[in-house]
N, C-alpha and C positions, 0 to 999 in steps of 0.2 A: 771167250771167243776162240774159235778154232782157226788159227792162221797156218799157212803152209810152212813146212820145215825148210826154210830157205835162208834164214838170217845169219846163222853162224857161217864163217868162212875160214879158209886155211890160214890166212895172214892176219887174223884179228888181233893177235897179241902184239903185232907191230904198230897198230893204230893208236895214236895218242887219244885219250878220252877227255871230255866228251866229244863225240864226233857223229854227225849225220852220215849215213851210208845209203847209197842207192843200189838197187838190184836190177841190172839191165834185163835179165831174162824175164822177170815179172813185168817190168815196164813194157817190154815188147808184147807180152801176152795181153796186157791190159789194152794196149794200143790196137792190137788185132781184134780184140773183143769189141772195142768201141766202133771200129770200122764195120764189123759184121752187123752190129746192132743198128748202125745208121744206114745200112744198105749200100755202103761204099764210102771210100775216102773223100770223094767229091762232095759229100753232104756235110762234111765236118769243117767247122771254123773254130778250133779249140783255143782256149785261153792259156797264156804262158805264165801267168802270175804265180802259179804254184811252184815253178822250178826256176824261171828266169835264166835258162841255160841255152847257149847256142848249140851245144852238142845234142841236147834233147830235141831242139827244133830240127836240126839236120837229120836226126834219126827219123822223126815223123815225116819229113820231106821224102825220105827214102821209101815210105809207105804210100806216097801219093797225096799226102795232105799238103795243100798249097796255100791255104789262108789261115791267118792267125789273129787272135785278139790279144790286146795288151792293156795294161793299166797305166803305164808310164811311157813317156817319150823315149826313155832309155831302152825299155823293152822293145818298143817299135823299131828303133834303130838296129838292135840286135837281130830281130827277125828279118828285117830287110837285108842286112849283111849276110845272113845265112842263106838267102835265096828265095824267100817267100814271094808269091805273086801278088798277094793282097794282104794288107795290114789294117786292122781296125784299132784305133785308140779309143777304147771304151771308157773314156773319162773326159768329160768336156774340158778342153784346154782353156785356161784363163791366165791372165798376167803373162809372165815371160814364157809360159808353156805354149802360148799361141805362136810366137815367133819361132820357138824351137821346133814346133811341129811343121810349120811352113818351110823352114830351112831343111828339115829332114826330107820333105817331098822333093826339094830341088836336088838333094844329094843322090836320090835314087829314083830317077824319072821313069824307070821301067816298072816300078812297083806301084800298084794301086793303093793309095792311102785314103782311109776314111776316118772320120771321127764322129762323135755323137753330140747332141745338143738338146736342151730343153728350155732355152731362154733366147728370146728374139734379140735383145740388145747385145748379148754375147756373140750371137751369129753376125750381127751387123758389124761389130768390131773386127771379127775374124775375116769377114768378106772384104772389109776395107783394107786390111793389112795384106791380103793375098794378091799376088800378081796374076794368078790363074785361078779359076773357080775351085773351091774346096768341096770335096765330096763328103756329105754329111748324112747320117742316119738320125732320125728323131728318136730320142730316148723315151721309152714308154714306161709310165708308172703302172705296172700291172697289179700293184697291191702292197709292195714293200714299203712305199712312201719314203724312199731314200733320195732318189732323183727321178726325173722323168715327167712327162706330160700325162695328166689323168685322162681316162677314156672320154669323158664328156667334152674335153677341149682339144682332143687329138686331131680331128679332121681340120678344124679351123686353124690350129697351129701349123699344120702341114701346109695349108694353102698360103698362110702369111709368110712362112719361112721360105717357101719356094720363090717368092718375089724379091728376096733380098739379093742385091748385087754381090757378085763374088762367091755366092753359095750355090752349089749344085746338089739339090736335095735328091737322095737316092733311095730312101726306104726307111725301115724301122729297126730299132734294137729293142727286143723284148726279153729282159732278164727277170725271171720270176723268182727272185731270191726268197720270197715268202713261202714257196712251195716245198716244205720240208716234212711232209707227211710221211711217217714210217710205213703206213699202209699203202701199198702200191695202187690199190683201187681208189683210195681217197686222193692220191696224187693225180691219177688219170682224170678224175672228175674235176679237180681244180684246174688242170690244163684245158679240159673241155670248156669250162666256163670262160677261161681266158680267150680261147680261140673264138668262142661265140661273141665276146665283146669286140674282138678285133675284126671279125669278118665284115661288118658293114663299112668300117673305116677303110679297110683294104679295098673293097669293091669301089668305093668312091674315088680313092686315090688312083687305082688302076685305070678307071674310066677316064679320068682327067689327065693324068701324068704318065701313064704307061706302067708296065710291070715293075713294082718296087722290089728292092733287095730286102730280105728279112733275115734277121739273126735271132733264133729262138733259144731261150732257156739256158740252163747250166747243167751240172752233173746230175742232180737228182731227177730232173724232169726230162732229161734227154730222151729216154725211151718212150715217154708219153707223147712227145712231139712227132715221133717218127711217122705215125699214121697220117699226119697232116701234110707231110712233104709233097704228096701228089697234088694237093689243092693249091700249093703256092710254088710256082715254077722256079723262083729264085730264093728259096728258103734254105737256111743252113742251121745246123745244130752246134751249140757252143759249150761242150763240157770242158772242165779244167782239172779239177782235183782227181778225177778217176784214173788218170794215167799213172799217178804216183800212189793214190789211195791214202787213207789214214784211218785211225781208229774211230774218229767221229762219224765218218760216212759209213764205215763197215758196220758199226753198231746201229746207226739210225736207219740204214737202207739195206737190210739183209737180202732183199730181192735183187740188188745190183752186185753181181759177182766180179768185183775188181779188187782182189786182195792187195793189201799195202805192199808197195815196192820200195819202201824207205823205212829205216829204223835208226834210232840213236843208240850208238854204242857207248856204254858208261861202265865205270868200275866202282866196286865197293871200297869205301875209304875208311869206314868206322862202324863199330858196333855199340851204339849209345845205350842199348838196353838188351835184355836177354832175348827179346823177340823182335828187335829192331835192327835195321842196317841203313847206312847212309851212302848215297851215290854221289859221284862228282858231277852231277847233272842238275843244274838249277834253271832259273828263269832265263839265263843267258845262253842256255843250250837247248831248251825245249820251250815251245810256244807257251806263253802264260796267259793267253786270252780265253782259256777254257777252265772251268772249275776243276776238272780232272785233266791234267796236261798230257797224260799218256797211259799206255797199257803195258804192264810188265809181262814180258814173255818168260815162259819156263818156270815161273815162281807163283805159288799160292800166297801172294802178298798184295798189300794195298799201299798206295801213296798217301802219306799223312799230310805232308806239306813240302813246299819248295821255298828256298831262299835264292839269292843270286847264283851261288855256286854249289848249293847243296840240295839234295832231295832225300827226305827222311821217309823210310818205308817200314811197314810192320807186317810180319808174317801172320797169316790167319791162324786162329785157334786150332791147335792140334798139329800144326806144321812147323813148330818152332825149330825142330831138329833139322829142317831143310834150309835154315838161314844160310845164305851164301857167304863164303869166306872172304876176308879182306883181300883185295887185289883181283878178285875174279871179275870177268867180263860179263855184263848183263845187257840185255837189249830192251828198249822201249819203243812201241809203236806210237808216234805222235798222234794226239787227238786231232790236231790241226796242222797239216803239213805245210800249208802256204806260209804261215807265220813262223814256222820252224826253219825252212830252207834259208830264208833271208838272214838268219843268224850266222851263217857259215860262208866264208869266201870261196870255198871249194869243197867238193864232196867225192870221196872214193867210190868207185863203181865196181860192183862185183858181177862177174859172169862165170857161170859154171862152177860156183863155189870158190872162185879165186879172185883176188884183186886184179882187175884188168886195166883200169885207167883212172884218171882223176878228172872230173868235170868242174870247170869254173862256173861259179854263179855270176855269169857275165853281166847281167843287168841288175845287180844288187843295189847299185847307187842310183840316185835320181840325177837331175841336172847338176853339172859341176858349178862351183862358185867362182872358178877362174874367169877373169875378165871383168869382175865387178870393180867399179870405181870406189876407191877408199880414200877419204879425205883426212 
């Protein structure tokens, strides 16, 4: 991969390793590129799960992005505190999450809060608990088969859900997590099939209930949904990973030019063989949900394996003389940034090649356990 020459910075020797690092200039370039691709900040409803940071939300607010999507109630609170105008909890609340979500609405009455649902009984309970109607988007199973209502039952579900007391049905959430085609034309065709399936349901709902709110897609399919915005007056695009980027998306979707704005700084701690070196960067420092956890910058070397605190790497044949010395700083681009960020309580931020600030991973935790009754 050809990544930009942005990752080394003047104060890197002061940073304890391993440590995730963000690059603000690239984050801003990625944000500006996403706004251009969407045709304006008003069309974006981005996901915050990749970073979970209030400072990141505040930066995006300064670009005119006003709506945000979240995976947890803690993220939703962070976004509301930062000044968002609308917040979607894109995870159907169950158990104590329902009360926590309803309490959050009371704390920030000026913010429009939405959540998603694919189960009528869950909606009935949520409506029963609420003092005022809860704004809900129907979660659509577009083909991932993880959550959501399938196409053949979607219209009937919408009609039934709209009659539940305490629930204000507002529209649809369509996350096509199955659309990971590397070929952009294949991705466009997959999105076209999705839109074709959705069109008759949309027309029926629009005729009976009025114009629905629609949240389309994720990072890979965002550009594919742009042509359909004109057909759906209240439609929004919902990328997440592209603002930070990672090696997984850069290698899978070369047509999407959002270079990684995050890297893990590590150091060489051992030379276990003539062609090997070990980094102080294991599964507790770099996401371990991918077969290859990251991409080594600057080195013709491959990752052999990870343990909790170690990463063993091997120089490629013919490059043994370039093996890095013990103590040297090395950088890895995470294959999956979302599950890497959460490993760190805070992240140093680089601007113009210098350490400029430290951003807290504000919504790293889920609901607190304080207040539990213990016998």
